[in-house]
C-alpha positions in Angstrom: 220.6 103.4 28.0 218.1 103.3 31.0 218.5 103.7 34.7 218.8 99.9 35.0 222.0 100.0 32.8 223.8 102.3 35.2 225.3 99.5 37.3 227.9 101.3 39.3 227.0 104.1 41.8 230.0 106.5 42.1 228.4 108.7 44.7 228.8 108.6 48.4 228.2 111.0 51.3 230.3 109.5 54.1 231.3 112.8 55.7 227.7 114.2 55.5 226.5 110.9 57.0 229.0 111.0 59.8 228.1 114.6 60.7 224.3 114.0 60.6 224.5 110.7 62.5 226.7 112.2 65.2 224.3 115.1 65.7 221.3 112.7 65.7 222.9 110.4 68.3 223.8 113.4 70.4 220.5 115.4 70.2 217.8 113.1 68.8 215.2 114.2 66.2 216.4 116.7 63.6 214.3 119.6 62.3 214.8 119.9 58.5 213.9 123.0 56.4 213.2 123.1 52.7 213.9 126.4 51.1 211.2 126.3 48.5 212.0 126.5 44.8 211.2 124.7 41.6 211.1 121.1 40.3 214.9 120.9 40.5 214.7 121.7 44.2 212.1 118.9 44.6 214.8 116.5 43.3 217.2 117.9 45.9 214.7 117.4 48.7 213.7 113.9 47.6 217.4 112.9 47.6 218.0 114.4 51.0 215.1 112.6 52.5 216.2 109.4 50.8 219.6 109.7 52.5 218.0 110.4 55.9 215.8 107.4 55.6 218.7 105.2 54.5 220.7 106.4 57.6 217.7 105.7 59.8 217.6 109.3 61.1 214.4 110.5 62.6 213.5 114.0 61.3 210.6 116.5 61.1 210.1 118.9 58.3 209.9 122.4 59.7 207.9 125.0 57.7 210.2 128.1 57.2 207.6 130.4 58.6 207.8 128.5 61.9 211.6 128.9 62.3 211.5 132.1 64.4 209.2 130.4 67.0 211.0 127.0 67.1 214.0 126.4 69.3 216.0 123.2 69.3 219.3 121.5 69.4 219.8 120.4 65.8 218.5 121.6 62.4 219.3 120.9 58.8 218.8 123.3 55.9 218.4 121.3 52.8 220.6 122.3 49.8 219.7 124.4 46.8 220.6 127.3 44.7 219.6 130.0 47.2 223.0 131.4 48.2 223.8 133.2 44.9 223.5 136.8 43.7 220.1 136.3 42.0 218.5 134.0 44.6 219.7 134.5 48.2 217.0 136.3 50.2 215.1 133.3 51.6 217.9 130.8 52.2 220.1 133.5 53.8 217.2 134.6 56.0 216.4 131.0 57.0 220.0 130.2 57.9 220.4 133.3 60.0 217.2 132.4 61.9 218.3 128.8 62.4 221.6 129.9 63.8 219.8 132.0 66.4 217.4 129.2 67.5 219.4 126.0 67.2 222.6 124.9 68.9 223.8 123.1 65.7 222.9 123.7 62.1 224.0 121.6 59.1 223.6 123.0 55.6 223.3 120.2 53.1 225.3 120.4 49.8 224.7 123.8 48.3 226.4 126.3 45.9 227.7 129.4 47.7 228.7 132.8 46.5 230.1 134.6 49.5 230.9 137.7 47.4 227.2 138.5 48.0 227.0 140.3 51.3 223.8 138.6 52.5 225.3 135.2 51.8 228.5 136.0 53.5 226.6 137.3 56.6 224.5 134.1 56.7 227.4 131.6 56.5 229.5 133.4 59.1 229.8 131.2 62.3 228.6 132.7 65.6 229.1 131.8 69.2 225.6 130.5 69.7 225.6 127.8 67.1 227.9 125.1 65.7 227.5 125.6 61.9 228.6 123.0 59.4 228.5 123.9 55.7 228.6 121.4 52.9 229.4 122.7 49.4 228.2 120.8 46.4 231.1 122.0 44.2 234.8 122.8 44.7 234.5 126.3 43.4 232.1 127.3 46.2 234.5 125.7 48.7 237.4 127.7 47.4 235.4 130.9 47.5 234.5 130.2 51.2 238.1 129.4 52.0 239.1 132.8 50.5 236.7 134.4 53.0 238.2 132.4 55.9 235.2 130.0 56.2 235.6 126.3 56.5 233.3 123.9 54.7 233.0 120.2 53.6 232.5 119.0 50.1 229.7 116.6 49.1 227.6 115.7 46.1 224.2 117.4 45.5 221.7 115.3 47.2 219.7 114.8 44.0 222.4 112.2 43.1 221.2 110.1 46.0 218.3 109.1 43.7 220.8 107.4 41.4 220.0 103.9 42.4 216.6 104.5 44.1 213.5 102.5 43.5 211.9 105.8 42.3 214.3 106.4 39.5 214.2 102.8 38.5 210.5 103.0 38.1 210.6 105.8 35.5 209.8 104.7 32.0 212.2 106.1 29.5 212.0 106.6 25.7 213.6 108.8 23.0 210.8 110.7 21.4 212.4 114.1 20.8 215.2 116.4 21.6 214.6 118.5 24.8 216.0 122.0 24.8 215.7 123.7 28.2 217.6 126.9 29.0 217.1 129.4 31.8 215.0 132.5 31.2 215.6 134.1 34.6 218.4 136.0 36.3 220.8 133.0 36.2 220.7 132.9 32.4 223.9 133.6 30.6 221.8 135.3 28.0 223.1 133.1 25.2 220.1 130.7 24.9 216.4 131.3 24.9 214.3 128.1 24.4 212.7 126.4 27.4 210.7 123.2 26.9 210.5 121.9 30.4 210.2 124.1 33.4 206.7 125.7 33.9 205.0 122.4 34.4 204.1 120.1 37.3 206.8 117.8 38.7 205.3 114.7 37.1 205.3 116.5 33.7 208.9 117.7 34.3 210.0 114.1 34.9 208.0 112.8 31.9 209.5 115.4 29.6 213.0 114.4 30.6 212.3 110.7 30.5 211.0 111.0 26.9 213.9 113.0 25.6 216.2 111.5 22.9 218.9 114.0 24.0 219.0 117.1 26.2 220.5 120.6 25.8 220.4 122.6 29.0 221.9 125.1 31.4 219.6 123.9 34.2 221.5 121.9 36.7 218.8 119.4 37.8 217.4 118.9 34.3 221.0 117.8 33.6 221.3 115.6 36.7 218.0 113.7 36.1 218.8 113.4 32.4 222.2 112.0 33.2 220.9 109.5 35.7 218.3 108.3 33.1 221.1 107.7 30.6 220.2 110.6 28.3 222.9 112.3 26.1 223.3 115.7 27.7 224.9 118.9 26.3 225.5 121.0 29.4 226.0 124.8 29.2 227.0 127.3 31.9 224.7 129.7 33.6 225.9 133.1 34.8 227.8 131.9 37.8 230.0 129.0 38.9 227.3 126.4 39.9 227.1 124.4 36.7 230.8 124.1 36.2 231.4 123.3 39.8 228.9 120.5 40.0 230.1 119.2 36.7 233.7 119.0 38.0 232.6 117.2 41.2 229.8 115.0 40.0 228.4 115.2 36.5 231.8 114.4 35.0 231.3 110.8 36.2 228.8 110.4 33.3 230.2 109.6 29.9 226.8 110.8 28.5 227.3 114.4 29.7 229.4 116.9 27.8 230.1 120.3 29.3 230.4 123.3 26.9 232.3 125.9 28.9 
């Protein structure tokens, strides 16, 4: 099965679209911040920019180092995995800086672990800024609710590439099994092989496109594999991100099996 065989797009971002368009119509150009990261984060950013272009929203990418000296009315922090115990320093710092310098801040779909003090501090609303949080999974949303913090729910923006011309242009084959497990602080410790990560983005995409099947605990390896029609065996990492995104989004795919 190739991307062309995936005829029905189950994903929509109507609430996120409403919030972004409302802010844009009120304030004009939006400053957008990418939190850095790996090839999976590149897919998130590509999807986010695809949505903004589709919604005809004018935006400017703001380098994180320029946040402290930039003041404005509306900013977006693109989603990612930077609000968890292992990885939280940069995203939490960027969000706190944006809240100080912008009247409205929208955080695109992200996994949150508010049990981490720095994350909790970052996502707390303040009197200076209208903060709108979007969770990419229901577990994050529940955790925020338990801390008294309101959020919306929306799919990871990488799924916006589902029916994009970019994904339709990828040549797929089934040369070999791809085994790709985390070796960092998010690893569950149960798996050790990694065929895919320390490569360029083009090589990353090529490795997934040429896989006959995929075994992984890496979220965006699973997302791209699923959208390309690969058989995916998906395993948990050491916090709720994988299960949560599976429940909201990856469960739409018959070719993805979660091993909890």
